[in-house]
Phi, psi and omega in degrees: 000121179287168177299318186297318178290326174298319179293324186291316180294326175296308187295324172295327183288314190286326171299318186288325178293321180296316181291325173294323176296319176291328179296305185305317182288321176292334175285323183296321187276350178302306180292327177294334179286322176292324174293322182296319177308315185295311186293326177297321178293318174299314179299317180295324173297316181296320183298313179297323172292338185292346180282345192284344178144176188299309179302304181302325179295319178292322176296323179288326178298315177299326173289323178289333175292322181296307178305314179300316177305311175314306184296320178296313179299320173306307177311311187299319186294317179301312184294321181300318189287325179294315181298318180296303182307322173297320170300313177304317176301315175299317183296319177299315179302308183298322177300312185293323173306313178296318175304311181303318181293321179293321181292321178290326174299315174308309183300308183303321183292317175296327178286326181291322174301316187295312176306310183299318180299315177306313180293316174303323182291318185294316178305319185288324177298324183284318176304313186303316177304313176294324176296319176296318183288328181295315189290326178296319178294324175298312178297316174303317174299316181296313179306305183305314179302319184283335177284340183276000000 
């Protein structure tokens, strides 16, 4: 496997990991998005009710404080989930790197085995040549002895 092939494999693995992470983030954020929409609707309702009077306004302020607290908690939750997803992405990238390194080692092992096979083949050929030369010498000696 050439370096170009290894780079292509590495880029493909990284792209797959990145795509999986994006999908996972989207899945995790979908319920949070719905929750945020509900909170925004509630906040809109509270704002319209706010015009009804002082007592109603105080109730709305309490409701708004609760919503703000929920929104802060929501923001903190989103941040925690983003950090977790980022850590998972880092782990996935590390695993992909390890897999690529293992693949490289396997490729190098195969290349070494191929070189050893070539050396064995060359040695066998040399042995065959030596054996043939020895046979030729024996035949030559036999021929010389017969001629004498």
